[in-house]
C-alpha positions, -999 to 999 in steps of 0.1 A, spaced: 287 -127 160 266 -99 146 274 -87 111 288 -52 110 269 -29 86 286 -12 57 286 25 57 277 38 22 273 72 6 253 77 -26 256 109 -48 237 124 -77 251 141 -108 287 153 -100 291 170 -134 328 175 -129 326 192 -95 350 167 -80 366 191 -54 332 202 -41 321 166 -38 353 152 -21 356 182 2 321 175 14 328 138 18 359 146 38 340 170 61 313 142 67 340 116 74 358 139 98 326 144 117 311 109 116 339 85 108 351 67 76 326 54 50 332 22 30 323 34 -4 308 62 -24 284 54 -53 278 80 -80 248 80 -103 239 103 -132 265 123 -151 299 122 -133 320 143 -157 315 179 -167 321 196 -200 335 229 -189 372 237 -190 372 240 -152 357 205 -149 384 192 -172 412 208 -152 398 194 -120 397 159 -135 433 161 -146 444 166 -110 428 133 -100 438 115 -132 474 123 -128 475 115 -91 481 151 -80 448 147 -60 433 115 -46 397 107 -38 393 103 0 370 72 -4 365 42 -28 343 58 -54 323 38 -80 307 57 -109 283 50 -138 292 57 -175 283 86 -197 247 99 -198 253 122 -228 274 121 -260 297 149 -246 311 129 -218 317 96 -236 353 105 -242 361 101 -205 354 64 -206 380 44 -225 366 10 -218 329 0 -219 336 -29 -196 346 -8 -166 381 1 -153 399 22 -128 400 58 -141 421 72 -113 432 61 -78 400 53 -58 378 62 -88 364 32 -106 340 31 -136 317 2 -131 309 -4 -167 280 -3 -192 259 -28 -171 266 -56 -147 267 -67 -111 295 -58 -87 299 -79 -56 321 -66 -28 342 -87 -4 314 -83 22 289 -100 -2 271 -67 -9 256 -70 -44 253 -39 -66 235 -41 -99 241 -11 -123 231 3 -157 249 33 -172 234 60 -194 200 65 -208 175 43 -227 183 42 -264 157 57 -287 173 44 -319 194 15 -333 223 12 -333 224 26 -298 248 56 -291 276 49 -267 259 67 -238 227 46 -241 216 12 -230 193 -12 -249 168 -39 -239 195 -64 -247 217 -48 -220 189 -52 -194 182 -88 -204 219 -96 -201 219 -81 -167 187 -97 -154 188 -132 -167 218 -146 -148 204 -131 -116 167 -139 -118 171 -174 -133 184 -187 -100 157 -202 -77 176 -187 -47 174 -151 -61 157 -128 -36 168 -95 -50 199 -72 -50 212 -50 -22 216 -19 -44 206 -9 -79 223 21 -96 208 37 -127 211 72 -141 176 74 -153 145 72 -130 121 43 -133 88 55 -148 59 56 -124 79 51 -93 57 78 -77 25 56 -79 9 50 -45 34 75 -29 44 111 -24 48 131 -56 82 142 -68 90 177 -81 95 166 -117 74 165 -148 59 130 -143 46 130 -179 81 130 -193 103 116 -165 117 81 -163 121 49 -183 96 20 -185 126 -4 -190 142 8 -158 109 4 -140 106 -32 -152 143 -38 -142 136 -25 -107 105 -46 -104 124 -78 -113 157 -71 -94 139 -60 -62 167 -38 -49 167 -28 -13 180 6 -24 177 21 -58 195 53 -67 190 75 -98 197 111 -109 196 133 -141 164 151 -131 180 177 -109 156 167 -81 158 151 -47 131 125 -41 129 99 -14 100 77 -21 82 58 7 94 22 9 73 -2 -12 67 -40 -9 79 -66 -33 53 -93 -26 16 -96 -31 1 -95 4 -16 -127 14 -5 -145 -17 33 -146 -14 56 -149 15 68 -116 29 99 -101 11 121 -72 19 110 -37 10 126 -14 -16 136 22 -12 139 45 -42 161 77 -38 168 102 -65 195 128 -58 202 162 -72 234 176 -87 265 184 -66 265 220 -53 232 228 -70 221 265 -63 187 254 -48 207 234 -22 187 202 -29 201 171 -13 228 154 -34 244 131 -9 227 102 9 243 82 37 230 48 49 241 16 66 235 -17 51 241 -54 60 244 -75 28 213 -95 22 234 -127 21 245 -124 57 213 -109 71 189 -127 94 159 -135 71 133 -124 96 151 -91 100 154 -87 62 116 -90 56 104 -66 84 78 -42 69 80 -6 81 48 12 91 48 35 60 53 7 34 32 11 2 21 -12 -27 46 -18 -55 44 12 -79 54 -9 -109 24 -32 -105 -1 -3 -105 -31 -10 -127 -31 12 -158 -57 39 -162 -76 20 -188 -86 -6 -162 -117 0 -142 -114 26 -115 -128 1 -90 -96 -19 -92 -77 5 -70 -62 -20 -48 -34 -43 -58 -48 -74 -45 -86 -71 -49 -92 -88 -81 -69 -118 -76 -75 -126 -40 -91 -158 -28 -124 -147 -14 -142 -163 15 -177 -177 6 -199 -147 1 -228 -161 20 -209 -157 53 -228 -125 59 -263 -122 45 -262 -132 9 -269 -167 -1 -259 -178 -37 -273 -212 -34 -309 -204 -46 -329 -178 -65 -336 -147 -45 -370 -137 -35 -387 -113 -12 -384 -76 -17 -377 -47 7 -411 -45 24 -405 -16 48 -415 20 45 -392 49 38 -372 59 8 -365 36 -21 -336 41 -44 -339 46 -82 -343 13 -99 -310 0 -111 -326 -23 -135 -338 -47 -108 -375 -37 -111 -377 -20 -77 -393 12 -91 -382 48 -90 -382 68 -58 -413 52 -42 -415 74 -11 -440 89 13 -426 124 14 -426 150 -13 -400 174 -28 -371 150 -26 -346 162 -52 -334 134 -75 -298 126 -67 -273 115 -93 -261 82 -81 -231 69 -101 -220 43 -76 -188 24 -84 -195 -9 -101 -178 -42 -95 -158 -59 -123 -176 -92 -117 -205 -106 -96 -207 -90 -61 -230 -102 -35 -229 -70 -15 -237 -43 -42 -273 -34 -36 -281 -34 -73 -269 -70 -76 -295 -96 -83 -279 -118 -57 -287 -96 -27 -312 -111 -2 -334 -81 -1 -355 -94 27 -326 -86 51 -324 -49 42 -334 -26 71 -328 9 57 -315 24 24 -298 58 23 -283 76 -6 -248 60 -4 -251 33 22 -276 8 35 -283 -12 66 -289 -49 67 -295 -77 93 -263 -99 96 -270 -134 84 -263 -157 113 -259 -127 136 -242 -129 170 -273 -113 186 -307 -104 172 -297 -68 166 -263 -75 149 -263 -55 117 -241 -45 88 -235 -10 73 -226 -14 37 -219 11 8 -244 8 -20 -216 11 -46 -187 -12 -49 -160 -2 -24 -135 -27 -9 -127 -10 24 -133 21 45 -101 37 32 -114 35 -4 -146 54 4 -154 89 -11 -162 116 15 -200 116 9 -201 78 16 -181 83 48 -204 111 59 -235 89 55 -218 59 72 -211 81 102 -248 91 102 -258 54 104 -233 48 132 -247 77 152 -283 65 146 -274 29 157 -256 42 188 -288 60 199 -309 30 190 -288 6 210 -286 30 240 -324 29 241 -321 -8 245 -295 -6 272 -266 -16 249 -233 -2 237 -221 -9 202 -188 -23 188 -180 -18 152 -154 -39 133 -141 -42 97 -119 -69 83 -103 -58 50 -89 -92 41 -103 -119 18 -133 -97 12 -144 -79 -19 -170 -54 -7 -168 -35 26 -189 -48 54 -189 -28 86 -201 -51 114 -221 -35 142 -227 -56 173 -246 -45 204 -233 -55 238 -256 -51 269 -243 -24 292 -246 -47 322 -224 -74 305 -191 -55 306 -175 -21 304 -159 -7 272 -125 -12 288 -132 -50 291 -141 -52 254 -109 -33 245 -88 -56 267 -105 -87 252 -95 -77 216 -59 -68 228 -54 -100 248 -69 -124 223 -49 -108 195 -17 -113 215 -26 -149 220 -25 -153 183 8 -134 179 -9 -103 166 -2 -69 180 -32 -46 179 -23 -9 181 -45 19 194 -49 48 170 -56 84 181 -93 92 180 -92 118 152 -67 100 130 -80 91 96 -76 54 88 -62 64 54 -31 78 70 -23 44 85 -36 21 59 -32 33 23 -57 16 -2 -46 -20 -8 -34 -26 28 -51 -56 45 -62 -47 80 -86 -54 109 -102 -25 126 -123 -20 157 -142 11 169 -155 12 205 -184 33 218 -159 55 237 -144 66 203 -113 45 209 -100 27 178 -79 -4 175 -60 -14 144 -40 -44 132 -22 -45 99 -26 -80 86 8 -95 76 1 -129 62 -27 -150 77 -56 -138 98 -84 -158 115 -116 -149 95 -139 -151 125 -116 -131 148 -141 -102 155 -169 -126 162 -148 -149 184 -137 -120 206 -172 -107 211 -187 -142 216 -160 -150 242 -166 -153 279 -151 -119 285 -177 -101 264 -211 -117 254 -202 -152 268 -219 -170 239 -190 -191 226 -212 -214 206 -223 -185 184 -187 -176 173 -192 -193 140 -220 -177 119 -228 -211 103 -241 -223 137 -265 -194 139 -284 -196 106 -321 -191 105 -348 -201 80 -358 -175 55 -392 -171 73 -373 -165 106 -350 -140 90 -379 -121 75 -396 -120 109 -364 -108 127 -358 -82 100 -394 -68 101 -391 -65 139 -358 -47 138 -369 -24 110 -399 -13 130 -378 -9 162 -351 11 143 -375 34 124 -377 63 150 -338 65 147 -337 61 109 -326 94 94 -336 83 59 -373 89 69 -366 126 76 -350 134 43 
């Protein structure tokens, strides 16, 4: 029998406006039916004579709350007097003070963790403040259990500091807002819903994930919602209604479903003093595939320079000279390309690069022959600087990448071929955009598209088609692992990688019978050439491509 969800209301600072709150709740219940409970965060009591008079009506039983209401303790010295017992108690019929901090578990199994007040700035802590000891006492019994997955709901009055990282910005002063201790608590307790108040703002953050993609099993997402004060003049939202099935009784597969707009965990955001290149949450720690899969071989000393014509880049300390070029008047361009934090076999300035495979060098990108390519004209477009994926690129890099794509399309067309581009942002450190030509007489674009869709489905992967002018950044924020295909028709296919992904998937589809029909070449290792053969292939391709190479005209 399917578990019935609980219907819950959450509310921001009430500040003593009890009649306004409960009238609103009654109106909602009249319209949509009874809710199971109301959770109030922030300052519940007011300090005005009107607020005091309203409270007396409920305290004496003259009025009764129309719903089971659970509240947090004082968030200022002025309201401490309303809480006779730090451990929580019923203050009036249907109005319960949860306590200073703890876990409340309902009959349904719904688990609510809570912390009252604000973070203490001095010792001993005032009555309306919590200390690190309070948070440790709350966390330890929960997180020490090996079965702990997270809590259903977390209630705090203060915001967690930095909750806005990787997401939409709130209308608050982010320099002053929030508590680091609450951020750390939220990170460890992994609430499915986290409510806070006190800032007079309404803010619904995009859901964030609680696991490190590709390193940990999928876990449920967390949603942070801050609510404004009851009856605020700006009419900002102060009540939030939602349905929830307790984690304990929920189907595990359903629990860990990831919504399309999920982001990285804001509390694990690298601090500003780390290198800018570490933008993504999983780039530095991921297990990488062997770098020589494409065209860099770490097993021996590199030799052989870039022997073509055309523009050379400024030397980056690798002895390649400054701007050796056949055309005059080229302005010197400042080139501060992002640098890797360790060795990278794809950064052009890196001593590991097999320079004999480079076909063309632009200002921000370069073109290289793919090592062990599917076909003789299989190439890679790579950024000169250290970028992990297309979604991390700056606009000028994107612009030049598009110029390379356009040049390659014209070049392949002259050879009676259409091109397929794909990128795999998974277990890779530096962006490699694979460009593979497919003879026009082999198959239609529609056949290639179908091959990707069908072969993805066979591996339980659902590729989605994305609108032609949609920016990939809208679908995959930095840090998201994905596989992406661009067809010559402008159609784009996208798959958000959940857990595992076959590293050779792009090659396997293109090598399959439906497309190039060269199944034995699906694995790049079976297609390796000697260095002499590579140099010959590259020289041939460089000469063929030269009439289409825009870097010669600049």
